[in-house]
C-alpha positions in Angstrom: 108.4 101.1 -7.5 110.5 103.4 -5.4 109.8 106.8 -3.7 112.6 109.3 -4.1 112.3 110.8 -0.6 115.6 112.8 -1.0 114.2 114.5 -4.1 111.0 115.3 -2.2 112.9 116.8 0.7 115.1 118.9 -1.7 112.1 120.2 -3.6 110.4 121.2 -0.3 113.6 122.7 1.0 113.5 120.4 4.0 116.2 118.6 5.8 115.8 115.4 7.9 116.6 117.5 11.0 113.8 119.9 10.2 111.3 117.1 9.6 112.4 115.6 12.9 112.1 118.9 14.8 108.7 119.8 13.5 107.2 116.3 13.7 108.5 115.2 17.1 110.0 112.0 15.7 113.7 111.2 16.5 116.3 112.4 14.0 118.2 109.1 14.1 115.0 107.1 13.4 114.0 109.3 10.4 117.6 109.4 9.1 117.9 105.6 9.1 114.5 105.3 7.4 115.0 108.0 4.7 118.4 106.7 3.8 117.7 103.0 3.7 117.5 101.2 0.4 113.9 100.6 -0.4 112.7 97.2 -1.5 109.2 95.8 -2.0 109.4 94.6 1.7 110.4 98.1 3.1 108.3 100.8 1.6 107.8 104.2 3.1 106.0 103.6 6.4 103.2 105.5 8.1 105.5 107.1 10.7 107.6 108.6 7.8 104.5 109.9 6.0 103.2 111.4 9.3 106.5 113.1 9.9 106.6 114.6 6.5 103.0 115.8 6.8 103.5 117.3 10.3 106.6 119.1 9.2 104.6 120.9 6.5 101.2 121.3 8.3 99.6 119.0 5.8 97.4 115.9 6.0 99.1 112.6 5.3 97.0 112.0 2.2 98.2 115.2 0.7 101.9 114.2 1.1 101.1 110.7 -0.2 99.4 112.2 -3.3 102.5 114.4 -4.0 104.8 111.5 -3.6 102.8 109.3 -5.9 102.4 111.9 -8.6 105.9 113.3 -8.6 108.4 111.2 -6.8 107.6 107.6 -7.7 109.9 105.8 -10.1 110.8 102.3 -11.3 113.4 100.8 -9.1 115.4 99.6 -12.1 
């Protein structure tokens, strides 16, 4: 399974720069994480989830629920 983080950012009208600015996490760190190829060994991490939540004034569980319900796909 793969999370389409780019589709999530687009649908929320967010950029990596905005997420970085609002969350306090470094742009380079988030850019590398959001653009890396996901494998079963490298899922979305808690820092990324926290950054997305902070940038939208949401709880991490709310963001995770949205990601699981709308942005999860088979990685085939």
